MARVO-789098 format. One record per residue (C-alpha): y negated, x, z; residue in one letter. Coordinates in steps of 0.2 Angstrom, whole numbers, m for minus. Example, Ala and Ser with C-alpha at 12.3 -4.5 7.8 and 13.67 -1.06 7.14 Angstrom:
BEGIN
+-------+-------+-------+-----+
! north !  east !    up ! res !
+-------+-------+-------+-----+
!    22 !    62 !    39 !   A !
!     5 !    68 !    36 !   S !
+-------+-------+-------+-----+
//
This chain:
BEGIN
+-------+-------+-------+-----+
! north !  east !    up ! res !
+-------+-------+-------+-----+
!  m400 !  m119 !  m372 !   M !
!  m392 !  m102 !  m369 !   K !
!  m375 !  m101 !  m360 !   K !
!  m383 !   m92 !  m346 !   T !
!  m396 !  m106 !  m344 !   D !
!  m382 !  m119 !  m343 !   L !
!  m373 !  m108 !  m329 !   A !
!  m389 !  m107 !  m319 !   K !
!  m391 !  m126 !  m320 !   N !
!  m373 !  m129 !  m314 !   D !
!  m376 !  m117 !  m300 !   A !
!  m392 !  m126 !  m295 !   K !
!  m383 !  m142 !  m295 !   K !
!  m369 !  m135 !  m284 !   L !
!  m381 !  m128 !  m272 !   M !
!  m390 !  m144 !  m271 !   G !
!  m374 !  m153 !  m266 !   K !
!  m370 !  m140 !  m253 !   M !
!  m387 !  m142 !  m245 !   V !
!  m386 !  m161 !  m246 !   A !
!  m385 !  m170 !  m229 !   S !
!  m367 !  m174 !  m224 !   G !
!  m360 !  m158 !  m232 !   A !
!  m353 !  m147 !  m218 !   P !
!  m362 !  m130 !  m219 !   S !
!  m353 !  m113 !  m218 !   F !
!  m348 !  m107 !  m200 !   G !
!  m348 !  m125 !  m193 !   T !
!  m333 !  m134 !  m186 !   S !
!  m337 !  m149 !  m199 !   G !
!  m340 !  m161 !  m185 !   S !
!  m346 !  m178 !  m190 !   A !
!  m365 !  m179 !  m192 !   V !
!  m372 !  m193 !  m182 !   V !
!  m383 !  m205 !  m191 !   D !
!  m401 !  m207 !  m184 !   K !
!  m399 !  m225 !  m181 !   R !
!  m383 !  m222 !  m171 !   E !
!  m391 !  m208 !  m161 !   Q !
!  m406 !  m219 !  m157 !   R !
!  m394 !  m233 !  m151 !   K !
!  m385 !  m220 !  m140 !   R !
!  m401 !  m214 !  m133 !   D !
!  m407 !  m232 !  m129 !   Q !
!  m390 !  m236 !  m120 !   A !
!  m393 !  m221 !  m109 !   L !
!  m411 !  m227 !  m105 !   G !
!  m419 !  m212 !  m115 !   L !
!  m436 !  m215 !  m123 !   V !
!  m444 !  m204 !  m135 !   P !
!  m460 !  m196 !  m128 !   F !
!  m470 !  m184 !  m139 !   A !
!  m483 !  m172 !  m132 !   V !
!  m493 !  m158 !  m138 !   K !
!  m491 !  m142 !  m128 !   L !
!  m497 !  m124 !  m129 !   N !
!  m486 !  m113 !  m139 !   S !
!  m484 !  m100 !  m125 !   D !
!  m478 !  m115 !  m114 !   L !
!  m466 !  m120 !  m127 !   V !
!  m459 !  m103 !  m128 !   K !
!  m457 !  m102 !  m109 !   H !
!  m448 !  m119 !  m109 !   L !
!  m436 !  m113 !  m123 !   H !
!  m433 !   m97 !  m113 !   A !
!  m429 !  m107 !   m97 !   M !
!  m417 !  m118 !  m107 !   A !
!  m407 !  m104 !  m114 !   S !
!  m406 !   m96 !   m97 !   E !
!  m399 !  m111 !   m89 !   R !
!  m388 !  m115 !  m104 !   G !
!  m396 !  m133 !  m106 !   L !
!  m405 !  m141 !  m120 !   D !
!  m424 !  m142 !  m120 !   L !
!  m424 !  m161 !  m115 !   N !
!  m414 !  m158 !   m99 !   A !
!  m425 !  m144 !   m94 !   V !
!  m441 !  m153 !   m97 !   V !
!  m435 !  m169 !   m88 !   A !
!  m430 !  m158 !   m73 !   D !
!  m447 !  m150 !   m72 !   L !
!  m456 !  m166 !   m74 !   L !
!  m445 !  m174 !   m60 !   A !
!  m448 !  m159 !   m48 !   K !
!  m467 !  m160 !   m52 !   G !
!  m468 !  m178 !   m49 !   L !
!  m458 !  m177 !   m33 !   E !
!  m470 !  m163 !   m26 !   A !
!  m485 !  m175 !   m27 !   K !
+-------+-------+-------+-----+
//
């Protein structure tokens, strides 16, 4: 193996460690990453239930735009719209 090949392999290993989960990425505050199990427990304690639906891509873009306008996350916007729609009936 050439010296350049060794350097490339070392660089690949380093990049793999940087991308690995748990490693803070550049430009972030380095806050603790929440484990998926822990997040699921928190959601269950709040009474949240995962609810997957398939929507038209135009509708999803509109929902994302509404969320960014309001400064809320997508879950809150969808929950608000569903609640308003159900109350209207």
